[in-house]
C-alpha positions in Angstrom: -4.9 -3.0 19.5 -3.9 -3.2 15.7 -2.4 0.2 14.0 -1.0 0.5 10.8 1.0 4.0 10.0 1.6 5.3 6.5 4.4 7.6 5.6 6.4 9.2 3.0 4.4 10.9 1.5 4.2 14.3 -0.7 4.3 16.6 -3.3 6.5 15.3 -6.1 6.5 15.9 -10.0 5.4 13.7 -13.1 8.4 11.3 -13.6 9.5 11.4 -9.8 9.6 8.7 -6.9 8.3 8.0 -3.7 8.4 5.6 -1.4 5.2 4.9 1.3 5.8 3.1 4.4 3.2 1.2 6.4 4.4 0.9 10.0 2.4 -2.1 12.1 1.4 -2.6 15.6 -0.6 -4.5 18.4 -0.3 -8.2 15.6 1.6 -10.7 17.1 2.3 -12.5 13.9 3.2 -10.9 10.6 1.6 -13.6 9.1 -0.7 -12.1 7.3 -1.4 -10.7 3.6 -1.4 -6.7 3.5 -2.1 -4.2 0.8 -1.6 -0.7 -0.6 -4.9 0.8 -1.8 -5.8 4.8 -3.1 -8.5 7.0 -3.2 -8.4 10.0 -5.8 -10.3 13.3 -5.6 -13.8 12.2 -6.5 -13.3 8.6 -6.8 -13.9 5.7 -5.1 -11.2 4.1 -3.1 -9.3 1.3 -5.6 -6.9 -1.5 -5.3 -2.5 -0.8 -6.2 -0.8 -3.2 -4.1 -0.9 -6.8 -2.4 1.4 -8.9 -0.7 1.6 -12.1 0.8 3.0 -12.5 4.2 6.8 -14.1 3.2 6.3 -11.8 0.3 6.6 -14.4 -2.2 3.9 -13.4 -4.2 2.9 -9.7 -4.9 -0.9 -8.7 -7.3 -0.7 -5.2 -8.8 -2.9 -2.9 -10.7 -2.7 -2.8 -14.3 -2.3 1.2 -14.2 0.7 0.3 -11.8 2.3 -2.3 -12.9 5.9 -1.5 -14.1 6.0 1.5 -11.9 5.7 0.5 -8.3 6.9 -2.6 -6.0 5.7 -3.9 -3.0 8.1 -5.3 -0.2 7.9 -6.1 3.3 10.3 -6.7 5.6 8.1 -8.5 8.7 11.4 -8.3 11.2 10.8 -4.3 11.2 7.0 -4.9 10.9 7.2 -2.7 7.7 5.8 -2.5 4.3 6.6 -0.4 1.5 5.3 0.7 -1.9 8.0 2.2 -4.5 6.3 4.4 -6.8 8.4 5.4 -10.0 7.9 6.9 -12.9 4.9 9.0 -11.0 1.8 10.4 -12.9 -0.6 13.3 -12.0 -3.2 10.7 -12.1 -1.3 9.4 -9.2 -2.4 12.2 -6.9 -4.4 9.8 -4.3 -4.4 9.6 -0.6 -2.9 6.5 -0.1 -4.0 3.5 2.3 -2.1 0.2 3.9 -4.4 -2.1 5.1 -4.1 -6.0 5.9 -6.0 -8.8 6.1 -7.1 -10.6 9.1 -6.7 -14.4 7.7 -3.6 -15.6 9.5 -1.2 -16.9 6.4 -3.5 -15.8 3.9 -3.3 -15.3 0.0 -3.4 -12.0 -1.3 -6.2 -10.4 -2.4 -7.3 -7.5 -4.7 -10.9 -6.9 -2.7 -11.2 -4.4 -1.0 -13.7 -5.6 1.8 -11.4 -8.5 2.6 -9.3 -6.2 4.4 -10.4 -5.9 7.8 -7.8 -2.6 9.2 -6.7 0.5 7.5 -4.0 2.9 7.9 -5.2 6.7 8.1 -4.0 7.8 4.7 -1.2 9.3 3.7 -1.4 12.2 0.3 0.8 12.0 -2.7 0.2 14.5 -4.7 2.4 14.6 -8.9 2.1 17.7 -10.1 2.5 17.8 -14.1 
């Protein structure tokens, strides 16, 4: 059974940093594109960042470019999201997701991700 488990969320002041992790288990290969999404209170879930299986291609939402960095360590079956210069509007539940497409490209489209974690809460106070 494939599982994605997020960790690293919490409460931080505006301007601070957090690093989210997404541990992957149950996949026979690490060669799948992955991404981060978030859902703020009262809003639809939105794309944050995505990364190709090899880590050589990434994509970011405009709202987080220059502040967030997505990365992965396939030897540890873990993906990360380093979040710097956090703003109150970054407050949301953050989800990691994986596409069930071996060697597939990055995607910002939620419906193209078949496997999801349970989410981790990030709260940024002003």
